BAFI-3210 file (N, C-alpha, C; in Angstrom, 3 decimals, decimal comma, padded with zeros to 6 digits):
// residues 279
n [1|2|3|4|5|6|7|8|9|10|11|12|13|14|15|16|17|18|19|20|21|22|23|24|25|26|27|28|29|30|31|32|33|34|35|36|37|38|39|40|41|42|43|44|45|46|47|48|49|50|51|52|53|54|55|56|57|58|59|60|61|62|63|64|65|66|67|68|69|70|71|72|73|74|75|76|77|78|79|80|81|82|83|84|85|86|87|88|89|90|91|92|93|94|95|96|97|98|99|100|101|102|103|104|105|106|107|108|109|110|111|112|113|114|115|116|117|118|119|120|121|122|123|124|125|126|127|128|129|130|131|132|133|134|135|136|137|138|139|140|141|142|143|144|145|146|147|148|149|150|151|152|153|154|155|156|157|158|159|160|161|162|163|164|165|166|167|168|169|170|171|172|173|174|175|176|177|178|179|180|181|182|183|184|185|186|187|188|189|190|191|192|193|194|195|196|197|198|199|200|201|202|203|204|205|206|207|208|209|210|211|212|213|214|215|216|217|218|219|220|221|222|223|224|225|226|227|228|229|230|231|232|233|234|235|236|237|238|239|240|241|242|243|244|245|246|247|248|249|250|251|252|253|254|255|256|257|258|259|260|261|262|263|264|265|266|267|268|269|270|271|272|273|274|275|276|277|278|279]
n.u [200,280|196,990|195,285|193,405|194,110|193,906|194,662|196,037|197,084|198,745|200,654|201,803|202,936|204,884|206,504|207,628|209,081|210,914|212,416|213,488|215,031|216,775|219,733|221,616|221,113|222,014|224,614|227,908|228,691|226,316|225,271|225,027|223,117|220,988|220,590|219,645|217,246|215,966|215,568|213,824|211,610|210,832|210,092|207,945|206,258|205,647|204,112|201,942|200,742|199,804|196,775|196,072|198,329|198,363|195,918|196,487|198,680|197,585|195,824|197,112|199,744|203,335|204,634|203,125|203,618|205,992|205,683|203,710|204,693|204,131|201,543|199,081|196,573|193,738|192,113|193,882|195,716|193,914|192,938|195,310|195,851|193,593|193,919|196,267|195,391|193,317|194,798|196,496|194,732|193,227|195,150|195,778|193,341|193,121|195,330|194,518|192,213|193,344|195,093|193,229|191,829|193,770|193,932|195,180|195,536|192,925|191,828|190,214|189,607|187,329|187,484|189,794|189,067|187,044|188,521|190,156|188,243|187,040|189,165|189,817|187,458|187,459|189,832|189,238|187,056|188,280|189,944|188,201|186,518|186,060|186,250|187,620|187,440|184,682|184,889|187,508|187,902|186,060|186,309|188,791|191,105|190,503|190,666|193,375|194,810|193,839|194,769|197,375|198,806|199,885|200,540|197,761|196,130|196,609|194,628|195,999|197,758|196,046|195,000|197,250|197,620|195,182|195,495|197,652|196,495|194,333|195,651|197,035|194,864|193,516|195,478|195,691|193,098|193,123|194,924|193,630|191,083|191,393|191,909|189,491|188,109|186,867|189,105|189,453|191,464|192,283|192,063|188,943|187,506|187,777|185,020|183,099|183,492|180,928|178,110|176,394|178,078|179,918|178,305|177,670|180,212|180,756|178,770|179,649|182,093|181,244|179,971|182,200|183,614|181,785|181,676|184,339|184,465|182,814|184,331|186,630|185,621|184,846|187,338|188,709|187,232|187,812|190,613|190,885|190,085|191,968|192,592|190,432|189,973|191,560|190,991|192,361|194,567|193,115|191,818|193,996|194,950|192,817|192,862|195,377|194,979|192,928|194,182|196,024|194,355|193,134|195,310|196,465|194,507|192,007|192,994|194,053|191,991|190,418|188,513|188,946|191,608|191,256|189,583|191,285|193,302|191,914|191,287|193,815|194,585|192,876|193,905|195,438|198,049|201,354|200,721|201,483|201,476|198,611|197,589|194,918|192,010|191,958|191,109]
n.v [022,513|022,855|025,846|025,365|023,125|020,316|019,676|017,232|016,457|018,608|018,406|015,966|016,617|018,549|016,943|015,154|016,947|018,096|015,860|015,222|017,501|017,803|018,962|016,963|015,057|015,690|016,455|017,589|019,873|021,132|021,736|024,181|025,631|023,859|023,932|026,567|026,382|024,504|025,857|027,766|026,144|025,280|027,748|028,425|026,306|026,859|029,153|028,368|026,298|027,571|028,923|031,689|033,090|032,091|033,028|035,792|035,916|035,034|037,131|039,613|039,407|038,595|040,669|041,605|039,913|040,771|043,517|043,390|041,831|041,117|040,345|037,891|036,761|036,372|038,638|040,627|040,768|041,556|044,062|045,535|045,523|046,895|049,459|050,214|050,192|052,135|054,405|054,566|054,762|056,935|059,001|059,098|059,950|062,488|063,727|063,707|065,326|067,749|068,274|068,569|070,812|072,745|072,892|070,857|067,611|067,315|066,295|063,348|062,951|061,872|059,151|058,454|058,755|056,830|054,505|054,429|054,113|051,678|049,786|050,079|049,184|046,501|045,669|046,039|044,326|041,843|041,720|041,569|039,411|035,916|034,075|033,568|035,881|035,314|035,387|034,839|032,219|030,776|031,491|032,844|031,445|028,665|028,971|029,818|027,698|025,499|025,820|025,729|028,087|029,532|029,210|029,063|032,137|034,095|036,042|038,500|038,811|039,239|041,682|043,335|043,201|044,384|046,984|047,943|047,734|049,511|051,960|052,195|052,240|054,591|056,524|056,196|056,928|059,548|060,673|060,193|061,428|064,350|064,480|064,232|066,419|069,707|072,255|075,496|077,215|076,210|076,601|076,753|074,159|074,307|075,110|073,276|073,957|075,220|076,335|077,981|078,756|080,288|082,445|083,568|084,385|086,284|088,177|088,997|090,107|092,171|093,763|094,491|096,047|098,182|099,343|100,102|102,003|104,020|104,774|105,687|107,887|109,619|110,055|111,264|113,651|114,810|115,114|116,789|119,298|121,483|122,058|123,163|125,451|125,011|123,290|121,571|120,599|119,398|117,360|115,810|114,996|113,446|111,279|110,172|109,442|107,600|105,528|104,772|103,848|101,693|100,000|099,545|099,195|098,030|095,748|094,381|093,260|090,314|088,846|089,885|089,124|086,347|085,992|086,881|084,987|082,593|083,154|083,196|080,534|079,256|079,670|078,345|075,942|076,881|078,736|081,819|085,116|087,086|085,677|084,458|082,526|081,149|078,805]
n.w [107,890|109,119|110,352|112,244|113,693|115,917|119,455|119,993|117,482|117,062|119,135|118,409|115,948|116,674|118,280|116,462|114,864|116,682|117,349|114,884|114,212|116,316|117,899|118,480|116,629|114,134|111,716|112,707|111,335|110,710|113,130|114,579|113,105|113,308|116,045|116,401|115,001|116,537|118,930|117,957|117,332|119,909|121,011|119,324|119,942|122,624|122,325|120,672|122,078|124,307|125,143|125,472|124,473|121,895|120,916|120,967|119,228|116,765|116,140|116,539|115,846|116,054|117,378|119,518|121,613|122,572|123,111|125,000|127,201|129,801|129,817|130,465|130,171|127,908|127,969|128,870|126,750|124,749|125,687|125,649|122,896|121,933|123,043|121,758|119,070|119,124|119,785|117,530|115,250|116,103|116,235|113,526|112,393|113,595|112,453|109,731|109,825|110,687|108,520|106,413|107,367|107,072|104,392|102,978|101,371|100,374|098,048|097,338|100,010|101,224|100,565|101,884|104,591|104,638|104,142|106,424|108,483|107,714|107,833|110,528|111,792|110,972|112,163|114,920|115,173|114,703|116,921|119,097|118,834|119,425|117,342|114,025|111,201|109,016|106,198|105,908|106,856|105,333|102,661|101,706|102,832|102,176|099,394|098,782|099,848|098,461|095,869|096,335|096,752|098,921|102,486|104,843|105,688|108,616|110,946|111,654|109,547|107,402|108,169|107,920|105,140|104,360|105,362|103,818|101,276|101,558|101,957|099,514|097,701|098,522|097,989|095,219|094,332|095,244|093,472|091,085|091,109|090,802|088,048|086,784|087,499|086,993|086,160|087,220|086,363|084,013|080,532|078,803|076,817|073,328|071,345|068,892|065,394|064,287|062,300|063,759|065,851|064,459|063,576|066,056|066,848|064,888|065,486|068,018|067,286|065,664|067,567|069,108|067,241|066,828|069,383|069,574|067,531|068,559|070,815|069,504|068,051|070,143|071,343|069,267|068,961|071,419|071,317|069,155|069,826|070,323|067,678|066,420|064,856|062,674|059,970|058,227|059,734|061,747|060,316|059,462|061,949|062,874|061,024|061,658|064,346|064,043|062,599|064,533|066,608|065,362|064,833|067,381|069,306|068,404|067,096|069,225|070,600|071,836|070,312|067,772|067,250|067,298|065,067|063,016|063,255|062,602|059,976|058,796|059,161|057,404|054,935|051,965|052,262|051,606|049,639|048,113|049,683|049,155|047,055|044,949|045,543|047,927|050,554]
ca.u [199,375|195,881|195,301|192,453|194,551|193,560|195,785|196,817|197,850|199,772|201,709|202,477|203,752|206,038|207,371|208,385|210,027|212,002|213,291|214,197|215,993|217,531|221,154|222,403|220,752|222,526|226,068|228,561|228,747|224,993|224,745|224,641|221,840|219,964|220,318|218,784|215,913|215,377|215,085|212,643|210,503|210,375|209,393|206,662|205,404|205,173|203,068|200,766|200,067|199,213|195,587|196,098|199,361|197,936|194,881|197,135|199,531|196,744|195,116|197,935|201,078|204,358|205,118|202,358|204,220|207,104|205,185|202,887|205,341|203,562|200,153|198,930|195,237|193,195|191,624|195,018|196,198|192,908|192,951|196,524|195,689|192,586|194,537|197,204|194,625|192,637|195,808|196,986|193,696|192,867|196,182|195,648|192,175|193,454|196,228|193,742|191,360|194,196|195,563|192,101|191,529|194,805|193,842|195,962|194,942|191,481|191,418|190,039|189,530|186,250|187,959|190,770|188,316|186,357|189,510|190,573|187,151|186,833|190,256|189,711|186,374|187,907|190,839|188,571|186,245|189,188|190,497|187,195|185,732|186,857|186,434|188,236|186,447|184,096|185,398|188,843|187,818|185,193|186,611|190,179|192,021|190,279|191,111|194,834|195,352|193,435|195,630|198,760|199,426|200,611|199,833|196,556|196,344|196,147|193,942|196,887|198,318|195,013|194,911|198,386|197,307|194,084|196,036|198,423|195,564|193,553|196,531|197,279|193,630|193,253|196,431|195,341|191,910|193,512|195,564|192,722|189,935|191,628|191,917|188,105|187,503|187,108|190,104|189,078|192,588|192,523|191,163|187,820|187,685|187,283|183,781|183,157|183,344|179,619|177,573|175,877|179,206|180,491|177,418|177,850|181,500|180,628|177,996|180,519|183,084|180,565|179,801|183,505|183,930|180,920|182,147|185,620|184,196|182,305|185,469|187,516|184,981|184,942|188,732|189,053|186,618|188,532|191,962|190,875|189,618|192,928|192,716|189,091|190,010|192,380|190,338|193,331|195,290|192,171|191,591|195,201|195,006|191,812|193,360|196,467|194,407|192,151|195,137|196,599|193,373|192,919|196,483|196,881|193,379|191,074|193,692|194,379|190,814|190,490|187,683|189,589|192,771|190,765|189,097|192,451|193,986|191,141|191,408|195,147|194,603|192,082|194,639|196,076|199,443|202,325|200,277|202,067|200,565|197,883|197,059|193,454|191,570|192,176|189,979]
ca.v [022,230|023,826|026,737|024,863|021,801|020,015|019,624|016,003|016,524|019,621|017,828|014,944|017,282|019,144|015,865|014,658|017,970|018,237|014,686|015,290|018,602|017,923|019,176|015,737|014,144|016,180|016,481|018,665|021,093|021,763|021,748|025,543|025,962|022,996|024,422|027,752|025,954|023,794|026,903|028,344|025,198|025,331|029,028|028,318|025,387|027,558|030,105|027,717|025,466|028,459|029,510|033,161|033,547|031,749|034,004|037,073|035,788|034,949|038,380|040,820|039,164|038,260|041,839|041,813|039,113|041,540|044,782|043,076|040,635|040,784|039,902|036,456|036,304|036,902|039,992|041,548|040,967|042,304|045,444|046,175|045,738|047,938|050,755|050,528|050,504|053,425|055,454|054,674|055,292|058,271|059,940|059,235|060,791|063,871|064,237|063,958|066,492|068,939|068,539|069,103|072,162|073,635|072,909|069,792|066,266|067,416|065,407|061,976|062,893|060,962|057,776|058,227|058,520|055,552|053,439|054,370|053,558|050,277|048,973|050,126|048,294|045,127|045,411|045,903|043,103|040,708|041,690|041,379|038,205|034,698|033,337|034,293|036,399|034,234|035,382|034,261|030,772|030,138|031,849|033,145|030,353|027,506|029,247|029,832|026,369|024,526|025,986|025,672|029,395|029,864|028,706|029,812|033,440|034,386|037,341|039,668|038,955|039,846|043,091|044,016|043,332|045,345|048,325|048,338|047,916|050,732|053,112|052,278|052,654|055,994|057,339|056,121|057,748|060,943|061,130|060,040|062,336|065,667|064,391|064,322|067,611|070,900|073,166|076,861|077,893|075,599|077,188|075,918|073,451|075,053|074,536|072,827|075,040|075,079|077,563|078,829|079,340|081,341|083,615|084,189|085,073|087,492|089,161|089,578|090,932|093,399|094,592|095,062|097,109|099,335|099,993|100,752|103,209|105,044|105,270|106,448|109,182|110,461|110,452|112,232|114,932|115,380|115,508|117,794|120,604|122,580|122,334|123,420|126,508|124,581|122,097|120,648|119,928|118,545|116,191|114,967|114,405|112,390|110,127|109,563|108,810|106,435|104,454|104,320|103,082|100,409|099,149|099,278|098,919|097,065|094,494|093,701|092,596|088,857|088,374|090,273|088,253|085,013|086,026|086,970|083,691|081,617|083,501|082,765|079,066|078,770|079,850|077,131|075,816|077,105|079,748|083,133|086,135|087,849|084,826|084,317|081,136|080,499|077,998]
ca.w [109,009|109,130|111,508|113,231|114,096|117,310|120,391|119,853|116,229|117,246|119,958|117,623|114,937|117,321|118,764|115,311|114,419|117,652|117,220|113,594|114,151|117,564|117,561|118,605|115,560|112,851|111,595|113,455|110,504|110,709|114,499|114,989|112,463|113,901|117,398|116,264|114,601|117,670|119,841|117,294|117,499|121,294|121,189|118,622|120,699|123,816|121,928|120,108|123,091|125,310|124,487|125,476|123,543|120,537|120,570|120,688|118,036|115,562|115,849|116,632|115,327|117,048|118,125|120,747|122,680|123,110|123,658|126,178|127,729|131,105|129,648|130,676|129,795|126,652|128,231|128,944|125,377|123,995|126,160|125,133|121,456|121,714|123,350|120,670|117,860|119,288|119,689|116,150|114,357|116,574|115,774|112,076|112,114|113,973|111,404|108,523|110,057|110,697|107,162|105,635|107,841|106,541|102,932|102,371|101,243|100,183|096,958|097,803|101,477|101,608|100,447|102,955|105,838|104,515|104,282|107,825|109,295|107,345|108,388|111,993|112,197|110,778|113,193|116,214|115,148|114,844|118,271|120,138|118,620|119,641|116,096|112,923|110,247|108,215|104,824|105,958|107,039|104,347|101,273|101,343|103,146|101,298|098,026|098,662|100,160|097,435|094,685|096,838|096,532|100,123|103,677|105,221|106,321|109,969|110,938|111,675|108,209|106,560|108,564|107,300|103,711|104,228|105,587|102,636|100,157|101,787|101,711|098,071|097,030|098,836|097,229|093,803|094,106|095,434|092,241|089,957|091,182|090,177|086,587|086,313|088,088|086,192|086,699|086,809|085,736|082,713|079,528|078,388|075,561|072,175|070,813|067,503|064,421|063,651|061,687|064,833|066,567|063,602|063,634|067,369|066,866|064,045|066,244|069,055|066,603|065,235|068,756|069,476|066,277|067,099|070,608|069,279|066,741|069,471|071,599|068,617|067,760|071,336|071,544|068,218|069,307|072,555|070,936|068,078|070,321|070,058|066,244|065,931|063,855|061,538|059,471|057,633|060,824|062,440|059,482|059,536|063,290|062,946|060,288|062,424|065,535|063,632|062,317|065,812|067,348|064,689|064,968|068,757|070,195|067,829|066,819|070,475|071,149|071,735|069,207|066,516|067,061|066,949|063,688|062,127|063,305|061,835|058,559|058,344|059,131|056,266|053,675|051,490|052,669|050,537|048,674|048,448|050,205|048,137|045,975|044,868|045,564|049,220|050,984]
c.u [198,252|195,883|194,323|192,809|194,228|194,831|196,649|197,658|198,988|200,949|202,492|203,403|204,997|207,010|208,232|209,437|211,203|212,949|214,129|215,291|216,732|219,018|221,989|222,150|221,334|224,044|226,641|228,582|227,420|224,441|224,295|223,286|220,709|219,603|219,401|217,362|215,207|214,819|213,830|211,422|209,947|209,598|208,019|205,708|204,846|204,030|201,794|200,017|199,475|198,005|195,627|197,118|198,982|196,844|195,521|197,960|198,685|196,178|196,027|199,361|202,100|204,820|204,390|202,950|205,423|206,624|204,337|203,427|204,760|202,106|200,087|197,590|194,813|192,730|192,776|195,590|195,213|192,888|194,172|196,399|194,673|193,155|195,499|196,459|193,928|193,624|196,281|195,946|193,232|193,863|196,086|194,464|192,441|194,372|195,454|192,861|192,180|194,700|194,451|191,743|192,527|194,830|194,634|195,135|193,426|190,982|191,364|189,931|188,454|186,735|189,004|190,065|187,617|187,324|189,953|189,500|186,962|187,912|190,178|188,603|186,772|188,942|190,183|187,715|187,128|189,707|189,466|186,363|186,598|187,117|187,123|187,152|185,979|184,641|186,798|188,778|187,024|185,613|188,103|191,116|191,751|190,768|192,625|195,440|194,989|194,302|197,102|199,514|200,326|199,904|198,639|196,921|195,862|195,491|194,895|197,544|197,316|194,871|196,052|198,127|196,206|194,586|196,803|197,508|194,755|194,397|196,761|196,032|193,321|194,202|196,091|194,134|192,224|194,199|194,608|191,611|190,227|191,630|190,524|187,365|187,855|188,084|189,756|190,211|192,895|191,568|190,106|188,099|187,045|186,063|183,967|182,863|182,046|179,170|177,059|176,998|179,853|179,630|177,569|179,170|181,456|179,846|178,843|181,568|182,471|180,341|181,093|183,856|183,088|181,372|183,468|185,411|183,678|183,447|186,404|186,934|185,090|186,371|189,167|188,467|187,372|189,900|191,978|190,374|190,639|193,035|191,361|189,082|190,774|191,820|191,322|194,096|194,373|191,907|192,781|195,313|194,006|192,272|194,459|195,938|193,623|193,070|195,744|195,618|193,153|194,090|196,746|195,747|192,493|191,755|194,066|193,180|190,878|189,716|188,326|190,772|192,342|190,296|190,256|193,176|193,250|191,232|192,751|195,203|193,870|192,784|195,290|197,546|200,359|201,926|200,881|201,018|199,935|197,310|195,540|193,111|191,901|190,952|188,940]
c.v [023,276|024,647|026,276|023,448|021,569|019,806|018,376|016,000|017,519|019,064|016,774|015,551|017,896|018,063|015,325|015,665|018,111|017,041|014,778|016,337|018,817|018,041|017,906|014,764|014,546|016,163|017,673|019,967|021,850|021,954|023,136|025,930|025,111|023,452|025,652|027,346|025,213|024,781|027,558|027,435|025,232|026,614|028,985|027,403|026,061|028,511|029,376|026,892|026,283|029,152|031,033|033,686|033,230|032,692|035,337|037,007|035,779|036,305|039,607|040,627|038,929|039,450|042,025|041,021|039,804|042,836|044,565|041,790|040,195|040,314|038,374|035,922|036,935|038,341|040,991|041,811|041,812|043,777|046,195|046,486|046,837|049,324|051,175|050,934|051,854|054,574|055,668|055,309|056,682|059,313|060,160|060,110|062,251|064,497|064,583|065,186|067,779|069,292|069,110|070,522|073,181|073,661|071,832|068,501|066,312|066,510|063,971|061,847|061,924|059,517|057,466|057,950|057,163|054,388|053,294|053,705|052,075|049,378|048,946|049,195|046,826|044,742|045,187|044,642|041,872|040,583|041,275|040,111|036,968|033,912|034,210|034,824|035,304|034,213|034,780|032,740|030,073|030,386|031,947|031,973|029,086|027,722|029,132|028,468|025,340|024,616|026,015|026,980|029,786|029,213|029,589|031,105|033,415|035,765|038,540|039,878|039,594|041,333|043,892|044,233|044,373|046,776|048,811|048,594|049,202|051,978|053,293|052,764|054,119|056,913|057,343|056,997|059,232|061,519|061,097|061,080|063,702|065,632|064,533|065,517|068,819|071,821|074,578|077,600|077,342|076,187|076,211|075,278|074,224|074,351|074,119|073,995|074,831|076,416|078,524|079,503|080,457|082,604|084,332|084,957|086,346|088,579|089,813|090,493|092,252|094,339|095,246|096,220|098,350|100,089|100,723|102,031|104,344|105,641|106,109|107,830|110,140|110,956|111,472|113,609|115,611|115,909|116,621|119,156|121,709|122,951|122,675|124,466|126,098|123,253|121,092|119,880|118,979|117,264|115,234|114,286|113,259|111,121|109,407|108,831|107,550|105,258|103,901|103,426|101,712|099,463|098,713|098,956|097,814|095,712|093,720|093,019|091,090|088,338|088,694|089,365|086,838|084,946|086,081|085,631|082,633|081,885|083,038|081,248|078,507|078,976|078,523|077,118|076,009|078,143|081,086|084,129|086,902|087,001|084,682|082,833|080,416|079,727|078,863]
c.w [109,029|110,413|112,587|113,702|115,573|118,135|120,185|118,579|116,348|118,062|119,180|116,582|115,544|117,804|117,625|114,854|115,382|117,603|115,941|113,590|115,471|117,225|117,637|117,456|114,199|112,863|112,349|112,667|110,538|112,114|114,940|114,385|113,026|115,306|117,356|115,892|115,735|118,695|119,265|117,460|118,927|121,564|120,524|119,379|121,944|123,479|121,517|121,145|124,222|124,671|124,415|124,473|122,102|120,055|120,170|119,415|116,760|115,164|115,776|116,156|116,422|117,884|119,446|121,907|123,305|123,757|124,910|126,820|129,075|131,004|129,757|130,184|128,469|126,834|128,263|127,552|124,570|124,403|125,632|123,640|121,158|121,990|122,244|119,404|117,966|119,202|118,262|115,234|114,796|116,120|114,270|111,695|112,464|112,928|110,134|108,679|110,055|109,308|106,291|106,057|107,307|105,015|102,234|102,299|101,077|099,062|097,463|099,304|101,931|101,600|101,511|104,276|105,792|104,700|105,738|108,678|109,000|107,955|109,909|112,482|112,051|111,840|114,557|116,266|115,363|116,266|119,315|119,966|118,826|118,363|115,057|111,991|109,298|106,790|104,767|106,021|105,941|102,905|100,988|101,602|102,349|099,872|097,898|098,967|099,092|096,191|095,069|096,575|097,692|101,303|104,018|105,932|107,764|109,970|110,917|110,311|107,258|106,896|107,941|105,807|103,494|104,423|104,367|101,437|100,317|101,519|100,217|097,322|097,284|098,074|095,743|093,484|094,292|094,213|091,051|089,945|090,546|088,655|085,996|086,909|087,234|086,901|086,261|086,119|084,354|081,690|079,085|077,036|074,410|071,593|069,365|066,575|063,647|063,086|062,755|065,596|065,753|063,652|064,976|067,437|066,023|064,771|067,326|068,433|066,141|066,419|069,193|068,554|066,545|068,343|070,380|068,474|067,621|070,281|070,752|068,337|068,947|071,549|070,509|068,519|070,440|072,139|069,887|068,547|070,072|068,584|065,621|064,819|062,615|061,039|058,902|058,710|061,580|061,644|059,538|060,897|063,429|062,217|061,066|063,659|065,177|063,314|063,605|066,578|066,711|064,936|066,407|069,717|069,634|067,611|068,079|071,113|070,879|070,530|067,866|066,231|066,691|065,498|062,695|062,069|062,502|060,343|058,006|058,218|057,925|054,923|053,273|051,877|051,474|049,523|049,051|048,890|049,056|047,026|046,068|044,899|046,843|049,610|051,711]
res [m|p|i|d|v|d|e|s|s|l|q|s|r|f|r|k|l|t|i|r|f|h|p|d|k|v|r|a|a|d|r|d|r|a|n|d|y|y|v|h|l|k|h|a|r|d|i|i|t|d|p|a|k|r|f|a|y|d|r|f|g|p|d|v|l|q|t|c|s|k|c|l|t|v|k|e|f|t|d|n|a|l|l|t|a|l|g|t|y|g|a|l|l|v|f|m|l|g|a|n|a|l|g|f|l|k|d|g|a|y|w|r|y|l|a|i|v|a|v|a|m|f|d|l|r|t|a|m|r|p|d|h|p|s|f|l|t|k|w|l|n|p|l|v|t|s|i|h|l|r|p|a|y|l|p|f|q|v|i|i|v|a|k|k|a|a|i|s|a|a|q|f|l|g|l|l|i|p|l|y|r|d|d|p|e|k|p|a|k|v|a|d|d|t|e|e|a|r|h|q|q|i|d|r|l|e|g|v|v|k|n|s|n|v|d|i|t|r|l|l|e|l|e|s|i|p|f|r|e|n|e|q|a|k|s|e|l|r|e|a|m|k|k|y|m|v|q|n|v|v|h|q|e|k|e|v|r|n|a|i|g|q|s|i|l|k|r|r|v|g|v|p|h|g|a|v|g|t|r]
***
């Protein structure tokens, strides 16, 4: 049955169903189930034939008839729904603002706010307008009914789908965005091994060696002061200090270790140490 069925067709349809599923018309074994369905039909008829209840059911779902059981007019149902929506979306926005202020949920925050505002506007529009959304009546429902996919959507069902889709999309974007953002703690990508890059690395290595030589000379002069009168001891001390500095200072420099590593990688695989003819 279409959602825009007229009053006479609706009454005729309910009359046929109540006659068909009346408990007195079925077998005794199926009477309990028929009685439950008969009560369901009467409840549905009371809602659909009442303009205010039908308006509320189409836009806010069956729960509104229980939460606002004392509501009788369209205005009362609408006011109740607006208060509920403002409280829900307001609390959600306050939660998001507080989480962002504390440093949480920052990735994809823009999309989360956009999803909340978009769904809230659609929800409020559906609640305050007497007609159904045009995309629902002109596009979505004709499509799903023409291919027999499912019965036509009511506005409250579309709102539920929109909320779930918005939450899923916001979570997906929140997980996707950090993958395309530069991480300061992640090491930079190694540059291509070009001729220019090699020259730059050699220049940096040469600078490191020069600075190390200056530091070694100063340290040797400082440490050799007590041996100034003994040239042989001073010479032996300088040689020992130079070997120490080369092994424990120069080799620990990043540029030196990189150069040594690249040199080792360029050796032919399986060639014994000291062989001639490496790559």
